C-alpha positions as CSV (number, residue, x, y, z in Angstrom):
1,M,-68.9,164.9,106.4
2,W,-72.5,165.3,106.0
3,Q,-73.1,163.0,108.9
4,R,-70.7,165.1,111.0
5,I,-72.6,168.3,109.9
6,G,-75.9,166.6,110.7
7,G,-74.6,165.8,114.1
8,L,-73.6,169.3,114.8
9,V,-77.1,170.5,113.6
10,A,-78.7,168.0,116.0
11,A,-76.4,169.0,118.8
12,A,-77.2,172.6,118.4
13,V,-80.9,171.9,118.3
14,V,-80.7,170.0,121.5
15,I,-78.9,172.7,123.2
16,G,-81.7,175.2,122.1
17,V,-84.5,173.0,122.9
18,S,-83.1,171.6,126.1
19,A,-83.0,175.1,127.5
20,A,-86.8,175.6,127.1
21,P,-87.9,173.1,129.8
22,A,-85.7,175.0,132.3
23,A,-88.1,177.9,131.9
24,A,-90.7,175.8,133.9
25,Y,-88.3,176.0,136.9
26,A,-88.0,179.7,136.5
27,P,-90.1,182.4,138.1
28,S,-92.3,184.5,135.9
29,T,-91.0,187.8,137.3
30,S,-88.1,189.1,139.4
31,P,-88.3,190.8,142.7
32,S,-89.2,194.5,142.4
33,T,-86.0,195.6,144.0
34,S,-82.5,194.1,143.9
35,P,-81.7,191.8,146.7
36,S,-78.4,192.1,148.7
37,V,-76.0,189.2,148.0
38,S,-73.2,187.9,150.3
39,P,-69.8,187.1,149.2
40,S,-69.3,183.5,148.4
41,T,-67.7,182.1,151.5
42,T,-67.5,178.4,152.6
43,G,-69.5,177.6,155.8
44,T,-67.8,176.8,159.1
45,P,-67.8,173.0,159.9
46,M,-69.7,172.3,163.2
47,C,-69.5,168.6,163.3
48,T,-69.8,165.5,161.0
49,I,-72.6,163.0,161.0
50,S,-70.8,159.8,160.5
51,D,-73.3,157.3,162.0
52,P,-74.3,154.8,159.2
53,Q,-77.9,155.0,160.3
54,V,-78.0,158.8,159.6
55,T,-77.5,159.2,155.9
56,E,-79.3,161.1,153.2
57,V,-80.1,164.1,155.6
58,S,-82.9,166.1,154.0
59,G,-84.2,168.1,157.0
60,L,-82.5,169.8,160.0
61,V,-83.5,171.6,163.3
62,A,-80.9,173.1,165.6
63,T,-81.6,172.7,169.4
64,D,-79.9,174.0,172.5
65,D,-78.0,170.8,172.9
66,G,-77.6,169.5,169.3
67,Y,-79.7,168.8,166.3
68,V,-82.8,166.8,165.1
69,V,-82.6,165.6,161.5
70,V,-84.8,163.5,159.1
71,N,-83.6,161.3,156.2
72,D,-85.2,160.3,153.1
73,S,-83.4,157.1,152.4
74,N,-85.7,154.7,150.5
75,I,-83.2,151.7,150.3
76,E,-83.6,150.6,153.8
77,R,-87.1,151.6,155.0
78,S,-86.2,150.9,158.7
79,R,-83.7,153.6,158.6
80,V,-86.1,156.3,157.7
81,K,-86.6,158.0,161.1
82,I,-86.5,161.2,163.1
83,M,-83.0,161.3,164.6
84,F,-81.8,163.2,167.6
85,L,-78.1,164.2,167.7
86,D,-75.9,165.8,170.3
87,G,-73.6,168.8,169.7
88,R,-71.0,166.5,168.2
89,C,-73.5,165.0,165.7
90,K,-73.5,161.7,167.6
91,L,-76.9,159.9,167.4
92,T,-78.5,159.8,170.8
93,R,-82.0,158.4,170.0
94,S,-84.4,158.0,167.1
95,V,-88.1,157.9,166.5
96,S,-89.8,155.6,164.0
97,Y,-92.8,156.3,161.9
98,P,-96.0,154.1,162.7
99,S,-96.3,153.5,158.9
100,N,-94.2,154.2,155.9
101,A,-93.0,157.8,155.4
102,L,-92.5,157.9,151.6
103,D,-90.1,160.8,151.1
104,P,-89.5,163.0,154.2
105,E,-87.7,166.1,152.9
106,D,-87.9,168.9,155.5
107,L,-88.3,169.4,159.2
108,A,-89.5,172.5,161.2
109,V,-90.2,173.2,164.8
110,A,-93.3,175.0,166.1
111,G,-93.3,177.4,169.0
112,D,-94.6,174.8,171.4
113,G,-91.7,172.6,170.5
114,T,-93.7,170.1,168.2
115,L,-91.6,168.9,165.4
116,W,-93.1,168.8,161.9
117,V,-91.8,166.4,159.4
118,A,-92.6,167.3,155.6
119,D,-93.2,164.0,153.9
120,I,-93.7,165.9,150.7
121,G,-91.1,164.7,148.2
122,D,-92.3,162.9,145.2
123,N,-89.5,161.5,143.1
124,T,-91.0,158.7,141.0
125,T,-88.7,156.3,142.9
126,A,-90.1,157.2,146.2
127,T,-92.7,154.4,146.3
128,G,-90.1,151.7,145.7
129,G,-89.2,152.3,142.1
130,S,-92.6,151.5,140.7
131,G,-92.7,154.9,138.9
132,T,-96.1,155.6,140.5
133,R,-96.4,159.2,141.9
134,R,-98.3,159.7,145.2
135,S,-101.8,161.0,145.3
136,T,-101.4,162.8,148.7
137,V,-98.5,164.3,150.6
138,A,-98.2,164.3,154.3
139,L,-96.9,166.2,157.4
140,W,-95.9,164.2,160.5
141,S,-96.3,166.0,163.9
142,L,-94.2,164.8,166.9
143,A,-95.2,166.8,170.1
144,P,-92.8,167.2,172.9
145,R,-92.4,163.9,174.9
146,A,-94.5,161.9,172.4
147,A,-93.2,158.6,171.3
148,T,-95.0,158.3,168.0
149,P,-95.6,161.0,165.1
150,V,-99.0,161.6,163.9
151,V,-99.8,161.8,160.2
152,H,-101.7,164.7,158.5
153,R,-102.4,164.1,154.7
154,L,-102.7,166.8,152.2
155,V,-103.7,167.0,148.5
156,Y,-102.8,169.6,145.8
157,P,-105.8,171.6,144.5
158,D,-105.8,170.1,140.9
159,G,-105.0,166.6,142.1
160,K,-101.7,166.6,140.2
161,P,-98.6,165.5,142.1
162,R,-95.7,167.8,142.8
163,D,-92.3,167.3,144.1
164,A,-91.5,169.6,147.2
165,E,-88.8,169.8,149.7
166,A,-89.4,172.9,151.8
167,L,-91.6,173.4,154.8
168,L,-91.9,176.7,156.9
169,L,-94.5,177.5,159.6
170,N,-96.5,180.7,159.7
171,G,-96.6,182.6,163.0
172,D,-100.1,181.0,163.7
173,G,-98.6,177.5,163.0
174,T,-99.9,177.2,159.5
175,P,-97.7,175.0,157.4
176,V,-96.2,176.6,154.2
177,I,-94.9,174.3,151.5
178,V,-92.7,175.3,148.7
179,T,-92.4,173.2,145.8
180,K,-89.4,172.0,144.0
181,D,-91.0,171.0,140.7
182,P,-92.3,173.4,139.4
183,V,-89.9,175.7,141.3
184,G,-91.3,178.1,143.9
185,E,-95.0,177.4,144.1
186,V,-96.2,178.2,147.6
187,Y,-99.1,176.4,149.2
188,V,-101.0,176.5,152.5
189,P,-103.8,174.2,153.8
190,D,-107.3,175.4,152.8
191,G,-108.6,174.3,156.2
192,P,-107.5,172.8,159.5
193,L,-105.2,169.9,159.4
194,A,-106.8,166.4,160.1
195,P,-104.9,163.8,162.0
196,D,-104.8,160.2,160.7
197,N,-106.9,161.2,157.6
198,T,-107.2,159.2,154.5
199,N,-108.3,161.9,152.1
200,G,-106.0,164.9,152.1
201,V,-106.9,168.3,153.1
202,Q,-106.9,170.5,150.1
203,L,-103.9,172.9,149.7
204,R,-104.3,176.3,148.3
205,R,-101.6,178.1,146.2
206,V,-100.8,181.5,147.6
207,G,-98.0,182.7,145.3
208,L,-94.4,182.0,144.1
209,F,-91.1,182.1,145.5
210,K,-88.7,183.6,143.0
211,P,-85.0,182.2,143.0
212,R,-82.4,184.2,141.0
213,A,-79.4,183.3,138.9
214,T,-76.8,184.1,141.5
215,G,-73.9,182.3,139.8
216,T,-73.0,180.7,143.1
217,A,-70.9,177.5,142.5
218,N,-72.8,174.2,143.0
219,P,-72.6,170.7,141.5
220,Y,-75.8,171.3,139.4
221,G,-75.0,174.7,137.8
222,I,-78.1,176.9,136.7
223,L,-80.4,174.1,137.7
224,G,-79.0,174.1,141.3
225,T,-79.7,177.8,141.6
226,G,-83.4,177.3,141.1
227,V,-84.2,174.0,142.8
228,V,-85.8,174.7,146.2
229,T,-84.6,172.2,148.9
230,G,-85.4,173.5,152.2
231,G,-86.7,176.3,154.5
232,A,-86.8,177.5,158.1
233,V,-88.2,180.4,160.3
234,S,-86.1,182.0,162.9
235,P,-86.9,181.4,166.7
236,D,-88.5,184.9,167.2
237,G,-90.6,184.4,164.0
238,R,-89.3,187.6,162.4
239,R,-87.3,186.1,159.6
240,A,-87.6,183.2,157.3
241,V,-85.3,181.5,155.0
242,V,-85.8,179.5,151.7
243,R,-82.8,177.7,150.3
244,T,-81.8,176.3,146.9
245,M,-78.8,174.1,146.3
246,S,-76.6,177.1,146.1
247,D,-78.1,180.0,148.1
248,A,-80.1,181.0,151.2
249,Y,-82.8,183.6,150.7
250,E,-83.7,185.3,153.8
251,F,-86.9,187.6,154.3
252,D,-88.2,189.8,156.9
253,V,-91.7,188.5,158.3
254,T,-94.3,191.0,159.3
255,G,-97.2,189.9,161.5
256,G,-96.3,186.2,161.3
257,D,-97.1,186.0,157.7
258,V,-94.2,183.8,156.3
259,A,-96.0,183.0,153.1
260,A,-96.4,186.7,152.3
261,A,-92.8,187.4,152.9
262,I,-91.3,184.6,150.7
263,T,-93.7,185.4,147.9
264,S,-93.6,189.2,147.9
265,G,-90.6,190.3,150.0
266,T,-87.1,191.3,148.9
267,P,-84.4,188.7,150.0
268,R,-81.1,188.9,151.5
269,I,-79.1,186.2,149.7
270,T,-76.4,184.2,151.5
271,A,-74.3,182.2,149.2
272,L,-73.8,178.4,150.2
273,P,-71.1,177.4,147.7
274,N,-70.1,174.0,146.7
275,E,-72.2,172.0,149.2
276,P,-72.5,168.3,147.8
277,Q,-76.2,168.3,147.6
278,G,-77.3,171.1,149.8
279,E,-80.9,170.4,151.1
280,A,-81.3,171.1,154.8
281,I,-81.3,174.4,156.5
282,A,-82.2,175.8,160.0
283,Y,-81.6,178.7,162.2
284,T,-79.4,178.3,165.3
285,P,-81.3,178.7,168.6
286,D,-80.2,182.2,169.0
287,G,-81.3,183.1,165.4
288,T,-78.0,184.6,164.4
289,S,-76.8,182.0,162.0
290,F,-78.0,179.3,159.5
291,V,-76.9,175.7,159.8
292,T,-77.0,173.4,156.7
293,A,-76.4,169.7,155.7
294,S,-76.2,167.9,152.5
295,D,-78.3,164.8,151.4
296,Q,-75.7,162.2,150.6
297,P,-75.3,158.5,151.2
298,K,-72.2,159.0,153.4
299,A,-70.9,161.2,156.2
300,S,-72.4,164.7,156.1
301,T,-71.0,167.8,157.8
302,I,-73.2,170.4,159.3
303,L,-72.0,173.8,158.2
304,R,-72.7,177.2,159.9
305,Y,-73.0,180.5,157.9
306,T,-73.5,184.1,158.9
307,P,-76.5,185.6,157.0
308,V,-75.9,188.7,154.9
309,A,-76.6,191.8,156.9
310,A,-79.8,193.9,156.3
311,P,-79.2,197.1,154.4
312,P,-79.4,200.3,156.4
313,T,-82.8,201.9,156.8
314,P,-83.6,204.9,154.7
315,S,-83.7,207.2,157.8
316,A,-80.2,206.2,158.9
317,A,-78.8,206.9,155.4
318,S,-80.5,210.2,155.2
319,S,-79.3,211.2,158.6
320,G,-75.7,211.0,157.6
321,A,-75.0,207.8,159.5
322,P,-72.2,205.8,157.9
323,V,-73.5,203.3,155.3
324,A,-72.0,199.9,155.2
325,A,-69.9,199.3,152.1
326,P,-70.5,196.3,149.8
327,A,-69.3,193.1,151.1
328,P,-65.7,192.3,150.1
329,G,-65.1,189.6,147.5
330,R,-68.5,190.0,145.8
331,S,-69.2,192.7,143.2
332,R,-72.4,193.2,141.4
333,S,-72.3,191.8,138.0
334,F,-74.7,191.4,134.9
335,L,-75.4,187.9,136.1
336,D,-76.6,189.1,139.5
337,G,-79.3,191.1,137.9
338,L,-80.7,188.3,135.8
339,S,-83.7,186.1,136.8
340,L,-83.6,182.2,135.9
341,R,-86.0,183.1,133.1
342,D,-83.7,185.6,131.7
343,V,-80.8,183.1,131.6
344,T,-82.9,180.5,130.3
345,W,-83.9,182.6,127.2
346,I,-80.3,183.7,126.7
347,V,-79.3,180.1,126.5
348,A,-82.1,179.3,124.2
349,G,-81.2,182.3,122.0
350,I,-77.6,181.1,121.8
351,G,-78.6,177.6,120.9
352,G,-81.0,179.0,118.2
353,F,-78.4,181.4,116.8
354,G,-76.0,178.5,116.7
355,V,-78.5,176.4,114.6
356,L,-79.1,179.4,112.2
357,M,-75.2,179.8,111.7
358,I,-74.9,176.0,111.0
359,V,-77.7,176.1,108.5
360,V,-76.1,179.1,106.7
361,G,-72.9,177.4,106.6
362,V,-74.3,174.2,105.1
363,V,-76.1,176.2,102.4
364,G,-72.9,178.1,101.6
365,V,-71.0,175.0,101.2
366,R,-73.5,173.5,99.0
367,R,-73.6,176.6,96.7
368,S,-69.9,176.8,96.5
369,R,-69.5,173.1,95.4
370,A,-72.4,173.7,92.9
371,A,-70.6,176.8,91.5
372,R,-67.3,174.7,91.2
373,R,-69.1,172.0,89.4
374,A,-70.6,174.5,86.9
375,T,-67.2,176.1,86.2
376,I,-65.5,172.8,85.3
377,A,-68.4,171.3,83.4
378,P,-67.6,170.3,79.7
């Protein structure tokens, strides 16, 4: 019996303690105003990528005649390429890297049509299972009509490695990287990019992206709502989106400053429910929709979502113009108002309370037994 009680105590301690590391993934503060949240609606299938060469899709761009994707498969290095698909998701051509791309995680397109591949992932298996983390990360640029991408290496300011999966481009073309671990650190280069460099150009942290505990269904639960897996900027540069495994956070961009928008703006949150491992996101060429894909070692369906609409302007509301009703199927709840840090501390508190109750119970049992022994003693 004591072994069972000890096991319960240990389990409760694990629950309480295991919640604590999740705080490292949570933002320190919540947005100053409440974001608007869409109903949880499944995306519309556009096409399915079934070619065995195109698995583990981690980055996506939508074009006028199809899609461009990058994959982060590390099992067969020859299959890590930039892939061009038609509107039916059929592979039409691919571009290889001139040297190993360690962990490509996102894809963006500049105003001049240059594709930028974010080779910024840093899982410990990314270097072939050695457990060695990379000292630099990289961006690969592929200019229109170019046959080979060019590498531009970067290094974090403290020299410590980070795992990241999201790349966006400021209006002036400056790359913006959002980390996955710790969640939401936002970096830009602290100087011009250098092609084919060995020592990385230093990155500078400019703020934090703040995911929320939305409650949107996903395979990873609370962790999936906070893990940043992709980003994109609308074709007109006026909006930017950062996604987690569960939701898309869209921000209005002023003056081309994407970094400022995603670190200090108030998002409109579009639910991306139940994607197998939602990582890639892009705007459609007309900027009216998101398209997404999942990173999985099998066929992946590209889904299309309509972003949640912006709220009416104060002037429209005060003039008596009709104000849109809340989206059907999604009411505001207590959970919607919580940040990931709030949820983490609630879970930790529940775990700690459980430990206390078990200890009180154990002490009570021991005292009761002692009292009975005293009563029947000769």
